[in-house]
N, C-alpha and C positions, 0 to 999 in steps of 0.2 A: 248681395254678392252672388255671382254666378259660380256654380261648382266647377272645379277644374279637373278633378279626378273622380273615379267611381267611389273611392272611400269618402270623399266629401259628400256625395249624394246619400250614402248610407248613414251618415251621422244623424243621430237622433231618431232613427227608425229601427223598429224590430221586424225582421223578415221571418215569416212563419210559413212553412211548407203546408199547403192545403192537402187534405186527404184525397186519394185518387180513386174513390169509390165510383164505380160505373156499372152499367147494366151488362149482364153476360149475354153474349151473342152466340147462338148455335148456328154455324154456317151450313150445316147439313139440313136441318129442318127449317131454316130461315125464321127462327123464332128468337125473341128476346125475353129472357126470364132471369130471375134472381139478380143478385148484386155481387160484385167481386171487387177486390182491392189488392194492393201489393203486387207480388210477382205474377199472379194470375191476370190481373188487369194489364200488366205490362206485356205479357205474352199476347193478349188480345190486341193490344195497341200495335205490336210488331206485325201480327197477322194482317191487320187492317191497313197499315202503312205500306206493306209489300203487295197488297192486292188492290190498291187503288192507283190507277195510272195518273201520274201528275198532270195537271192542267186540263183534265177531261171534265171535271165536275165543278160547277160554279159554287156548290155548297162548301167546298173545301178551299182552304188557302192555297196559293200557288207554292207555298213552302211544304205542302203535305203530299205524301205519296212518293212513288218511285217511277222513274222513266225507264221502261224496258221495251216498249213496243217498237221503238225505232231500231232495235238490234236485229229484228227479223231480216234475214237475207245477208247479214254481215258475216265475215269469216270468224271461226271459233277463236283464233289467236287474238282477234280484236275484242271479242265478246267477253272472254273470261276476265281480263283485268277491268273492263268497263263495268261488268256486273258487280264485282267486288267494290269498286269505287262508288257506284250508284247506290248499292244497298247500304254501305257504311254511311254515306251522306244522308240518305233518307232516314236512317234510324238514329243517328247521333243528334238529330235536331231535337229529340226528346231529352229533356234535361235529367230524366231518371236513368238514362243509359250512359254508362261511362265508356265502354269499349265494345267494338264489334270486331272479332278476330277469329282465327283458326278456320279460315275458309277452305272448303273442300269442294271440288267440282267433279261431276261425272257427266261426260259428254256422250250424248246419244244422238239418234237420228232426228234432227229437227228440234232438239231441246238440250238444255243444260240444266242438270239438277245441282243446286248449290246448297250446302249446309254450312252453318257457321255458329259460333258461340256469341251470345249476347250477355255482357256483364253489366249489371245495374246496381243501384243502391240497395235493391232488395235481394240480390243474389245473381246467379248465372243460370242460363238454360241454353239448349241447342234449338235452333230454328232452321227452317229451310224454305226453298222456293224453287219451283220448276219454271224455267224461262224458255219460251219458244224463240228459236233463232232460225 
């Protein structure tokens, strides 16, 4: 029998969430040490996803990272909603993240600073990114 719905596929199986234990990355000293999990691991995952330009590195899936480089030279009126859309798209691919909202933008000369709230299964935190435009 071929399963017709997702509930048919799940019949007879128990799905268990795997631990999210990972190595801690210190971006300032460029060292990897200790292990982290939970909200701290998710903060690091958000940092990495927003600092890796999508499609640039063969080591990462084409579904990983964010596309921000092509916004350079574009008008601010175009960039602000695009940044919000692209950040939300990049982060909600992670199944631990439930919402990305409360975006705030500060437009400067040649850059846009964006801050936002990330809500996950572990809790919420504020994150940000400086985008060159």
